[in-house]
N, C-alpha and C positions, 0 to 999 in steps of 0.2 A: 225409272230406276235402272241402274247399270246392272245387267244380268251377270256380268263377270264378278261383281262385288257380292251380290246376294242372289243365289240360284234358288229356285223353288223346286220342291219334289213332293210327291204324294206318298203318304204312308197309310197303309191300310191297317186298321185296328178294330177287331171285333166287327168286321163288316162295314165299318165307316171309313170314309176317305177324309183324311185330314191334311191340310196344307201346312207344312212346317218349313221355316227357313232352314236351308242346309247349314248355313254358318252357325246358327244357334244350336241345332241338333248335334252338330259335330263338335262344337267347342264347349258345350255344357258340362260334359264329364270332366274336361280339363279344368274348367272354372271351378267345379265342385271340389276337385282334388286340391287345387291351389287354396281354396277357402278352408278346406279341412286342415291343410298343412299350417295355414296361418293361425287357425284356432288352436292347434296343438302347440305351436310355438308360444302363443300367448299363455296357454295353460302352464307350460313348463316355466316360463318367465314368472308367472304369478306364484307358482309353488316355490320357486327358488327365492323370490323376494320375501314371501312369508316365512320361509325357513331361515333366511338371513336375519329378518327382523326378530325372530324368536331367539336365535342362538347368539348372535354377535352384536354387541352394543355399538361399536364404531361403524360396522357395516349397516346396522339398523338406522343410525343417524344419517349416513350418506345416501343410502337407497331410499329411505323413508322420505327425506326432504326432497328428493329428486322426483319420485313417482307419485307421492301423495300430497294433496293440498295441505297447507300449513295447519289449519284448524283441525282437520281430520287427523293429521299425523300427531298432533299434540295429544289428542284423546287416545290414539293407538299406543303412543309411547308410554303414557301413564298406565295403560292397562298391563304393560309388561313389567312395570316396576314393582318393587316390594315396599312395604310401609317402613319408613325409617324407625329405628329403635331409639328409645330414650335411656337405655341401660347405661350408657357412658355418662350421661348427665346425672343419673340417679346414683351412680357409684361415687360421685364426688361428695355425697352426703354419707358419712360413715354409718355403718349399721349400728354401731354402739350408741348413736344418737336417736335411734328409732325405738319407740316403745314396743316391747315384745308383744303387747296385745294387738298391735297393728300388723304383725307378721305371722303368716301361716301358709306355707306352701304345700301342706299335706291335705288340704281340703279341695274338693272338686277334681280329684285325680281319676275317678272312674267315669265311664260312660253313663252308668246308672245315675250317679250324682248329678252330672251335667243335665241329663234329660229331665230329672225331677225338678231341678231348679228352673230349667227353661219352661216347664209346664206351669210352675208356680208364677213366674214372671209374666208369662203369656196370659194366664187367667186373671191375675190381679190388675195388670196394666193394659189389658185389652189390646194386645198385639199378637201377630201371627206366631205360632210356635217356632217356625223356621227362623223368623227374625229374632225371636227371643233367644234361640240357641246360638245365633251368631253373636249376640251381645254377651252371652255367657262365655263363649270361646274367646272373644276379644278381651274380656276382663281377665281370663286366665293367662292369656299371652302377655298382657300389659303387667299383670301382677308379677310375672317372672322378671320383667325388665326393671321394675321399680322396687321389687322385693317387698310387696305388701300383700295382705290377705285379699284374694280375689273377691270374697264375699263382702269385704269392706268397700271395695271399688264398686261392686254392684249396688250396695246399699246407698252409697253417696249418689250414684247415678239415679237410683229409684226416687230418692227424696228430692233431688235437684230438678229432674226433668221428666220423671215417669217414663223414661226410656224414649223420649222424643228427641231425636238428633237435631231437629230444626227449632227447638225451643229457644226463645230469646226474651229477656226481661227488659223492662223499661230503664233499667240501670246499666245495661250493656253486657249482661251475662249471656253467654251463648252456648248452645250445644248440649250434648248429653250430660256433662258435668258442670254446666253453667259457669264456664270460665269467663272471667272479666277480661275479654280480649284486648282492650286498649291498655290494660295494666300489664298484661303478660304477652304483649306482641312479640318480644324477643324470642320467646319459647316456641313460637310458630315458625321461626325462620327455617328450622330443620325440615318443615313440611311445605316450604315455598311461600310462607307469609301468612298474615292474619286471615286471608281469604279461606284458609283451611279450617277455620273455627267451627264450621258446621259439618266437617268431615268426621264421621264417627271415630275412625281410627286415630286421627290426629287429636281430636278433642279429648278422647279418653286417655291418651298418653300424656298430653299436657296437663289435664286435670289431675291425674294420678301422680305426676311428678311434683306438681304444686302441693298436693296433699302430703307427700313424703317430706317436702321441705318444711311445711308448716308443723308437722308432727315433730320434726327435729328441732325446729325453732321454739315451739311451745314446751317441749320437754315431755309431752305425754300425748296419748291418743285424744283424750278429751280436749286438751288445749289446742291440739292441731285442728280438730273439727271446729272449734270456736274461731280460730284464725281463718279457716277456710270460708266460713260463712260471713266473715267480716267483723266478728266481735273481737277486736284487737286488744281488749282489756277485760279483766274479770268484772269490771264495773259495768260493762256493756252486756245487755241481755241478748242471748243468742236465739231467743224465741223458742227454746226447746229443741233447736236444730240437732245438737249432739245426741240427745236422747232418742230422737226420731231415727237418726242414722243407725245408732247402736241397736235399737229395737228391731229395725228392719234387717240388720245383719244377723241378729239372733234368729229371726224367723227363717231367713235364707239358709243359715247353718243347720237349723232343725230339719228343714226340708231336704237338705243335702246329706243328712246322716245316712250311713250305709244301709241300715235296716229299712228306713222309710223309703229311701231312693230305690232300693231293690224291689220292694213291694209295689211301689208306684209304677216303675218301669215295666214290670212283668204284667201288671193288671191293665196297663194302658200302653201297649206297644204301638210303635209308629205304623 
């Protein structure tokens, strides 16, 4: 070995003699410093990238597609997006055509009411309370977009799927509100296509929009529910569907009453 290239020295440590290459012992601190600088630079770049992805849509697209694999970026991009609203579509149906019995924005306005209804849904349909509360909050948000009673939306969801977002029937009905996806494919375009049928946010919005349309078309809440379940004529038996939905809505509204909700929430805090 060329002694000019790699000299050897002896280092005494705690009474022991250790042979260490001079080149390594001399350059290790330098290498460590360079590595530290590199890691710091990568950290700054990562923070900058994440900040850009969060704040700026055009920059998010440019940097995201450059730095992140396509499939992973698609998931990341979706996580930054908000759920499209159906308010514009719902507004095309005049409020004057909607049965007043289907409209009530005064219910479920307090936290106590929300909590009480969430507990009722969780207990009856055997789902986690946190999940139940998410469904209640979704129904409230969607009800504002379509101008329908949120307890009506919850009641239809309960009867249709028992709050199972992955429910599918052999007739092609899918999701929370059992929308006939192939019949209403166009309504899912706002959410990227019919593949969104099992997305709880998309399904509840599409189902509620359809419900609003059918109530307007039928001229009453009862007629709208008949149309929703596929009973397009008074001569077709709806199997008691309308009565089931209205009965469940009444139970939910009773649970959500201010007095009951307050007592329930105080006696069963989270």
